[in-house]
C-alpha positions as CSV (number, residue, x, y, z in Angstrom):
1,M,-11.5,-25.2,-5.6
2,S,-11.2,-21.5,-6.0
3,S,-10.8,-21.6,-9.7
4,S,-13.9,-23.8,-10.1
5,L,-15.9,-21.3,-7.9
6,G,-14.6,-18.4,-10.0
7,T,-16.0,-20.0,-13.2
8,V,-19.6,-20.1,-11.8
9,L,-19.8,-16.8,-9.9
10,P,-22.0,-14.3,-11.7
11,L,-20.8,-10.8,-12.4
12,Y,-23.3,-9.3,-10.0
13,S,-21.5,-11.0,-7.1
14,I,-19.0,-8.1,-7.1
15,M,-21.8,-5.6,-6.4
16,P,-21.1,-5.5,-2.6
17,F,-17.5,-4.7,-3.4
18,I,-18.6,-1.8,-5.5
19,G,-20.9,-0.7,-2.7
20,M,-17.9,-0.9,-0.3
21,L,-15.8,1.3,-2.6
22,L,-18.6,3.8,-3.0
23,S,-19.1,4.0,0.7
24,I,-15.4,4.7,1.3
25,A,-15.5,7.3,-1.5
26,L,-18.7,9.1,-0.7
27,G,-19.3,8.4,3.0
28,P,-16.8,11.0,4.3
29,V,-18.2,13.6,1.9
30,L,-22.0,13.1,2.1
31,I,-22.4,11.9,5.7
32,P,-19.1,12.8,7.4
33,K,-20.3,12.6,11.0
34,F,-22.2,9.4,10.6
35,W,-19.2,7.9,8.6
36,E,-16.7,8.9,11.3
37,H,-18.7,7.1,14.0
38,H,-20.0,4.1,12.1
39,F,-17.5,3.3,9.2
40,G,-16.7,0.0,11.0
41,K,-20.4,-1.0,11.0
42,I,-20.8,0.0,7.4
43,S,-17.8,-2.2,6.5
44,L,-19.2,-5.1,8.4
45,A,-22.6,-4.6,6.7
46,W,-21.1,-4.9,3.2
47,A,-19.0,-7.9,4.2
48,T,-22.2,-9.6,5.5
49,I,-24.1,-8.7,2.3
50,A,-21.3,-10.3,0.3
51,A,-20.7,-13.4,2.4
52,V,-24.2,-14.6,3.4
53,P,-25.6,-15.1,-0.2
54,L,-22.3,-16.8,-1.2
55,I,-22.5,-19.3,1.7
56,I,-26.2,-20.0,1.0
57,A,-25.6,-20.5,-2.8
58,Y,-22.3,-22.4,-2.7
59,N,-22.2,-23.8,0.8
60,K,-18.9,-25.3,2.0
61,V,-17.0,-24.1,-1.1
62,A,-17.8,-20.5,-0.4
63,L,-17.3,-20.8,3.3
64,H,-13.8,-22.3,2.7
65,E,-12.9,-19.4,0.5
66,L,-14.1,-16.8,3.0
67,L,-12.2,-18.5,5.8
68,H,-9.1,-18.7,3.6
69,V,-9.3,-15.0,2.9
70,L,-9.6,-14.2,6.6
71,I,-7.0,-16.7,7.9
72,A,-4.4,-16.8,5.2
73,D,-4.6,-13.3,3.8
74,Y,-6.4,-10.7,6.1
75,I,-5.0,-11.7,9.5
76,P,-1.3,-11.9,8.4
77,F,-1.9,-8.6,6.4
78,I,-3.1,-6.8,9.5
79,I,-0.5,-8.3,11.8
80,L,2.3,-7.1,9.4
81,L,0.8,-3.6,9.1
82,A,0.3,-3.3,12.9
83,S,3.8,-4.4,13.7
84,L,5.4,-2.0,11.2
85,Y,3.0,0.8,12.5
86,T,3.9,0.2,16.1
87,V,7.6,-0.1,15.7
88,G,7.7,2.8,13.3
89,G,5.7,4.8,15.8
90,G,8.4,4.2,18.5
91,I,11.0,6.0,16.4
92,L,11.0,9.8,17.0
93,V,12.7,12.0,14.5
94,R,13.2,15.3,16.4
95,T,14.2,18.2,14.2
96,T,13.7,21.9,14.0
97,L,14.1,21.9,10.3
98,K,11.6,24.0,8.4
99,G,9.5,22.9,5.5
100,T,11.4,24.4,2.6
101,T,11.1,22.9,-0.8
102,L,14.6,21.4,-0.4
103,V,13.9,19.9,3.0
104,N,10.6,18.4,1.8
105,A,12.2,17.0,-1.3
106,G,14.9,15.4,0.9
107,F,12.2,13.7,3.0
108,L,10.5,12.3,-0.1
109,T,13.8,11.1,-1.4
110,V,15.0,9.4,1.8
111,G,11.5,7.8,2.3
112,S,11.5,6.4,-1.2
113,L,15.0,4.9,-0.8
114,L,14.0,3.3,2.5
115,A,10.7,1.9,1.3
116,S,12.2,-1.0,-0.6
117,W,14.2,-2.2,2.4
118,M,11.9,-1.6,5.4
119,G,8.6,-1.8,3.5
120,T,6.3,1.0,2.3
121,T,4.4,0.8,5.6
122,G,7.6,1.0,7.7
123,A,9.1,3.9,5.7
124,A,5.8,5.8,5.7
125,M,5.2,5.4,9.4
126,L,8.8,6.4,10.2
127,L,8.7,9.6,8.3
128,I,5.1,10.9,8.0
129,R,5.0,12.4,11.5
130,P,8.4,14.3,11.2
131,F,7.4,15.3,7.7
132,L,4.2,16.8,9.1
133,R,6.1,18.5,12.0
134,V,8.6,20.3,9.7
135,N,5.7,21.6,7.7
136,K,3.5,22.7,10.6
137,E,3.9,26.4,9.7
138,R,3.0,25.8,6.1
139,K,-0.5,26.7,5.1
140,Y,-1.0,24.4,2.0
141,K,0.0,20.9,2.9
142,A,-2.5,18.4,1.4
143,F,-0.5,18.2,-1.9
144,M,2.6,17.3,0.1
145,I,0.8,14.3,1.6
146,V,-0.4,13.2,-1.8
147,F,3.2,13.1,-3.1
148,F,4.3,11.4,0.1
149,I,1.7,8.6,-0.7
150,F,2.8,8.4,-4.3
151,M,6.5,8.1,-3.6
152,V,7.1,6.7,-0.1
153,A,4.0,4.6,0.4
154,N,4.0,3.0,-3.1
155,I,6.5,3.5,-5.9
156,G,9.6,3.5,-3.7
157,G,8.8,-0.1,-2.6
158,A,9.4,-1.6,-6.0
159,L,12.9,-3.0,-5.6
160,T,12.6,-6.0,-3.1
161,P,10.0,-8.4,-1.8
162,L,10.3,-6.5,1.5
163,G,9.0,-3.3,-0.2
164,D,5.5,-4.2,-1.1
165,P,3.2,-7.2,-0.5
166,P,2.8,-8.2,-4.2
167,L,6.5,-8.7,-4.6
168,F,6.6,-10.7,-1.4
169,L,4.0,-13.1,-2.8
170,G,6.1,-13.4,-5.9
171,F,9.1,-14.3,-3.7
172,L,7.0,-17.0,-2.0
173,H,6.0,-18.4,-5.4
174,G,9.6,-18.8,-6.6
175,V,10.7,-15.4,-7.9
176,P,14.3,-14.8,-6.6
177,F,14.7,-12.1,-3.9
178,F,16.9,-9.8,-6.0
179,W,15.0,-10.4,-9.3
180,T,12.9,-7.3,-8.6
181,L,15.9,-5.1,-8.8
182,R,15.1,-5.1,-12.5
183,L,12.3,-2.6,-11.7
184,F,15.0,0.0,-10.8
185,S,14.9,1.8,-14.1
186,P,11.2,2.5,-14.4
187,M,11.0,3.2,-10.6
188,L,13.8,5.7,-10.9
189,L,12.1,7.4,-13.8
190,L,8.9,7.8,-11.9
191,L,10.5,9.0,-8.7
192,L,12.7,11.6,-10.4
193,S,9.7,12.8,-12.5
194,L,7.5,13.0,-9.4
195,L,10.3,14.8,-7.5
196,V,10.5,17.5,-10.2
197,I,6.7,17.9,-10.3
198,Y,6.7,18.1,-6.5
199,V,9.3,20.9,-6.5
200,V,7.1,22.9,-8.9
201,F,4.0,22.4,-6.7
202,D,6.0,23.3,-3.6
203,L,7.5,26.5,-5.0
204,Y,4.1,27.6,-6.3
205,Y,2.4,27.2,-2.9
206,L,5.3,28.6,-0.9
207,R,5.2,31.8,-3.0
208,K,1.5,31.9,-2.6
209,E,1.8,31.7,1.2
210,Q,4.4,34.5,1.1
211,K,2.1,36.7,-0.9
212,E,-0.8,36.1,1.5
213,A,1.5,36.8,4.4
214,A,2.7,40.0,2.8
215,N,-1.0,41.2,2.5
216,S,-1.9,40.1,6.1
217,P,-0.1,41.5,9.1
218,A,-1.6,38.7,11.2
219,I,0.4,36.1,9.3
220,R,4.1,35.8,10.1
221,K,6.2,36.7,7.0
222,A,8.8,34.3,5.9
223,T,10.8,34.4,2.7
224,L,12.7,31.6,1.1
225,Q,16.0,33.2,2.3
226,E,14.8,33.5,5.9
227,V,13.6,29.9,6.1
228,A,16.8,28.6,4.5
229,A,18.8,30.6,7.0
230,T,17.0,29.0,9.9
231,T,17.6,25.5,8.5
232,S,21.3,25.9,7.9
233,C,22.3,25.3,11.6
234,E,19.4,23.1,12.7
235,K,19.9,20.0,14.8
236,F,18.6,16.6,13.9
237,R,18.1,13.8,16.4
238,I,16.5,10.4,16.4
239,L,15.1,8.8,19.6
240,G,14.0,5.3,20.1
241,C,16.7,3.9,17.8
242,Y,16.4,0.4,19.3
243,N,13.2,0.1,17.3
244,F,15.4,-0.1,14.2
245,F,16.6,-3.4,15.6
246,L,13.0,-4.4,15.9
247,L,12.4,-3.4,12.3
248,A,15.3,-5.7,11.4
249,G,13.5,-8.4,13.4
250,I,10.4,-7.9,11.3
251,I,12.4,-8.2,8.1
252,G,14.1,-11.3,9.5
253,A,10.7,-12.9,10.3
254,I,9.5,-12.2,6.8
255,L,12.6,-13.6,5.2
256,F,12.3,-16.7,7.5
257,S,8.8,-17.4,6.3
258,G,9.8,-17.1,2.7
259,N,12.9,-19.3,2.8
260,V,12.0,-22.0,5.3
261,K,9.7,-24.8,4.3
262,M,7.9,-26.6,7.1
263,S,4.8,-28.7,7.5
264,E,1.2,-27.4,7.2
265,V,-1.4,-27.2,9.9
266,S,-5.2,-27.0,9.4
267,I,-7.1,-24.1,10.9
268,L,-10.9,-24.4,10.3
269,G,-10.0,-26.4,7.2
270,V,-7.6,-23.8,5.9
271,H,-4.0,-25.2,5.4
272,I,-1.4,-22.8,6.8
273,A,2.3,-23.4,6.6
274,L,3.9,-23.6,10.1
275,Q,6.6,-21.0,9.2
276,D,3.8,-18.5,8.4
277,I,2.3,-19.1,11.9
278,I,5.7,-18.6,13.5
279,R,6.2,-15.4,11.5
280,N,2.9,-14.0,12.7
281,V,3.7,-14.9,16.3
282,L,7.1,-13.3,16.0
283,L,5.6,-10.1,14.5
284,L,3.1,-9.9,17.4
285,A,6.0,-10.4,19.9
286,I,8.0,-7.7,18.3
287,M,5.1,-5.4,18.4
288,G,4.5,-6.1,22.1
289,L,8.3,-5.6,22.8
290,S,8.2,-2.2,21.0
291,L,5.3,-1.1,23.2
292,L,7.0,-2.4,26.3
293,I,10.5,-0.8,25.8
294,T,9.6,2.5,24.1
295,P,9.1,5.3,26.7
296,K,5.6,6.6,26.7
297,C,6.9,10.2,26.2
298,I,8.4,9.2,22.8
299,R,5.0,7.9,21.5
300,E,3.2,10.9,22.9
301,E,5.6,13.3,21.2
302,N,5.1,11.3,18.1
303,E,1.4,11.7,18.4
304,Y,1.1,7.9,18.3
305,C,-2.4,6.5,18.6
306,W,-4.3,3.4,17.4
307,N,-6.9,5.2,15.2
308,P,-5.0,4.8,11.8
309,I,-4.4,1.1,12.2
310,L,-7.9,0.5,13.6
311,E,-9.4,2.3,10.6
312,V,-7.4,0.1,8.2
313,T,-8.4,-3.0,10.2
314,Y,-12.1,-2.2,10.0
315,L,-12.3,-1.0,6.4
316,F,-10.0,-3.7,5.0
317,F,-12.0,-6.4,6.6
318,G,-14.9,-5.3,4.4
319,I,-12.6,-4.9,1.4
320,F,-11.1,-8.3,1.7
321,I,-14.4,-10.1,2.1
322,T,-16.3,-8.2,-0.6
323,M,-13.4,-8.3,-3.1
324,M,-13.2,-12.2,-2.9
325,P,-15.7,-12.8,-5.7
326,A,-13.9,-10.4,-8.0
327,L,-10.5,-12.0,-7.4
328,L,-12.0,-15.5,-7.9
329,I,-13.5,-14.4,-11.2
330,L,-10.2,-13.0,-12.3
331,K,-8.3,-16.1,-11.4
332,A,-10.8,-18.2,-13.5
333,G,-9.4,-16.4,-16.5
334,E,-11.3,-16.8,-19.8
335,T,-13.8,-19.2,-18.1
336,G,-14.9,-16.5,-15.6
337,A,-17.5,-13.7,-16.0
338,L,-14.6,-11.3,-16.7
339,G,-13.2,-13.7,-19.3
340,F,-13.2,-10.9,-22.0
341,I,-10.5,-9.1,-19.9
342,S,-8.3,-12.2,-19.6
343,A,-8.7,-12.9,-23.3
344,A,-7.5,-9.4,-24.2
345,V,-4.5,-9.5,-21.9
346,K,-1.7,-10.9,-24.1
347,E,1.2,-8.3,-24.3
348,P,3.4,-6.9,-21.5
349,A,1.7,-3.5,-21.9
350,N,-1.7,-5.2,-21.4
351,Y,-0.5,-6.9,-18.2
352,F,1.0,-3.6,-16.9
353,W,-2.2,-1.7,-17.3
354,V,-4.8,-4.3,-16.4
355,T,-2.8,-5.5,-13.4
356,G,-2.4,-1.9,-12.4
357,M,-6.0,-0.8,-12.8
358,F,-7.3,-3.7,-10.8
359,S,-4.6,-3.1,-8.2
360,S,-5.9,0.5,-7.8
361,F,-9.1,-0.8,-6.4
362,L,-8.5,-4.4,-5.3
363,D,-5.7,-5.3,-2.9
364,N,-2.6,-5.3,-5.1
365,A,-1.2,-8.5,-3.6
366,P,-3.9,-11.0,-4.7
367,T,-4.3,-9.0,-8.0
368,Y,-0.6,-9.6,-8.7
369,L,-1.1,-13.4,-8.0
370,A,-4.1,-13.5,-10.3
371,F,-2.2,-12.1,-13.3
372,F,1.0,-13.9,-12.4
373,S,-1.1,-17.1,-12.7
374,A,-2.6,-15.8,-16.0
375,A,0.9,-15.3,-17.4
376,L,2.0,-18.8,-16.4
377,G,-1.2,-20.2,-18.0
378,Q,-0.6,-18.3,-21.2
379,F,2.9,-19.6,-21.8
380,Y,3.1,-22.8,-19.8
381,P,-0.4,-24.2,-19.4
382,N,-0.9,-27.2,-17.1
383,M,2.8,-27.1,-16.1
384,A,3.8,-27.3,-12.4
385,E,4.6,-23.9,-10.9
386,S,8.0,-25.0,-9.7
387,I,9.0,-25.6,-13.4
388,A,6.9,-22.8,-15.0
389,V,8.2,-19.9,-12.9
390,P,11.9,-20.4,-13.8
391,L,10.9,-20.7,-17.5
392,L,8.9,-17.4,-17.3
393,L,11.8,-15.7,-15.7
394,S,14.3,-16.8,-18.3
395,E,12.1,-16.8,-21.5
396,N,9.5,-14.1,-20.9
397,P,10.8,-11.9,-18.0
398,L,9.2,-8.7,-19.5
399,Y,5.7,-10.1,-18.7
400,L,6.5,-10.6,-15.0
401,K,8.2,-7.2,-14.9
402,A,5.1,-5.6,-16.2
403,I,2.9,-7.4,-13.7
404,A,5.1,-6.6,-10.8
405,S,5.5,-2.9,-11.7
406,G,1.8,-2.5,-12.5
407,A,0.8,-3.9,-9.1
408,V,3.3,-1.7,-7.1
409,F,3.0,1.5,-9.1
410,F,-0.8,1.6,-9.5
411,G,-1.2,1.1,-5.8
412,A,-0.8,4.9,-5.6
413,M,-3.8,5.6,-7.7
414,T,-6.4,5.5,-4.9
415,Y,-6.5,5.6,-1.1
416,I,-7.3,1.9,-1.1
417,G,-4.7,0.8,-3.6
418,N,-2.2,0.1,-0.8
419,A,-2.8,0.0,3.0
420,P,-0.2,2.7,3.9
421,N,-2.2,5.2,1.8
422,F,-5.1,4.9,4.2
423,M,-2.8,5.1,7.3
424,V,-0.9,8.2,6.0
425,R,-4.2,10.0,5.2
426,C,-5.6,9.2,8.6
427,I,-2.5,10.5,10.4
428,A,-2.5,13.7,8.3
429,E,-6.2,14.3,9.0
430,E,-5.6,13.8,12.8
431,S,-2.9,16.5,12.6
432,G,-5.5,18.9,11.2
433,I,-4.8,18.7,7.5
434,K,-7.9,18.6,5.2
435,M,-7.1,15.9,2.8
436,P,-8.7,15.5,-0.6
437,S,-11.8,13.2,-0.8
438,F,-11.5,9.8,-2.4
439,F,-12.2,11.3,-5.9
440,G,-10.3,14.4,-5.1
441,Y,-7.2,12.3,-4.5
442,M,-7.9,10.4,-7.8
443,L,-7.9,13.8,-9.6
444,Y,-4.3,14.2,-8.5
445,S,-3.3,10.6,-9.5
446,I,-5.1,10.7,-12.8
447,C,-3.5,14.0,-13.8
448,I,0.0,13.2,-12.5
449,L,0.5,9.5,-12.5
450,L,-1.4,8.2,-15.5
451,P,0.8,10.3,-18.0
452,L,3.9,9.0,-16.3
453,F,2.6,5.4,-16.5
454,G,2.0,6.0,-20.2
455,L,5.7,7.1,-20.5
456,V,6.8,3.9,-18.6
457,T,4.7,1.8,-21.0
458,W,6.3,3.4,-24.1
459,L,9.8,3.1,-22.8
460,Y,9.7,-0.4,-21.2
461,Y,6.7,-2.4,-22.2
């Protein structure tokens, strides 16, 4: 049904999606106060502009696709993020470490290692607040959050289906759980390169802060030696550790839904597997349990609030609805309005870059599926997926490797490339950090990430 709709949708049907992106990019800059109070209404407006004409023009077919997006994709997406956000917010990392270059590099390294095993959202929510606290005395902090988004909220999640939603979808479609360990080498190259670049940035800004402090008696002076001395005997304590067991429960619920096959139920005409419904119920129960058993004082010290997850919920509602025509057109391949793109995507490097560029602005999970399907159609047309996927893995694994890495890595290119990006930015802004605008962030990603992605292409694809 969706492929046939994708073949007839005109290219201008993606205009509401472009409007949604421009609103996110320009709203906070041009109309900051209005945007702050009404971004949810703006998101709803664009979703309405996209949905109503589709329903009028294509009737039940379009309505079914919209309901499918909401019931099968958006709601589980928000439930997973909310559960990880809530459980992660119940873990308090209390430390008096200071934000030296070494300490900050350690946070980024640990977060990147955790991301593949507790999800980019889980790792980001666990570490972003202590990362901000150890750097509370630093003056220049926006660049730190940008690198945190690059490494912890995106690239570090490349090794397992638990790390990032695109890989989880691949797992559900027959890709073995540990197959994605093949992305270790390009992931390691990117993380090490970013760590080196981060150290250069951090040392530059730390020395700049020290020069400014030396010229201003109102600013407390701190040299690298002084800060290092204060960190040598610092204590490190984790409170709310029982939430780690709840994180394990979230991982177990996800693995359950991926490995158990049960019957389907119909919700408003959308067929949903029973194991997926059970997973969503379990995640909501785990979230409620975390709220119940975690002392209020821990969440207060963690500066936990609902604003970040609410912002993601409102804005991604508009994104999911408005991006539906674009994804359907992509899935239609060469018969869709963007057929010239599908026709040009033939080599692994093509798949890496095209999957990546679309993942930068569309949700990277359905984008992964669109080009995953394109690769299956290129090599094994009209073959059942259960047969085609093992053949792709054995005969043309480089293509799937390019698609998977493109979807995960390029999620770091924009604030909307991956949901944790938005959440981290919101938490940072609530702590008083002036984050780069949508395009300001992209200036970082274009200058830093794109050359590294070029190197990955040359070495691996």
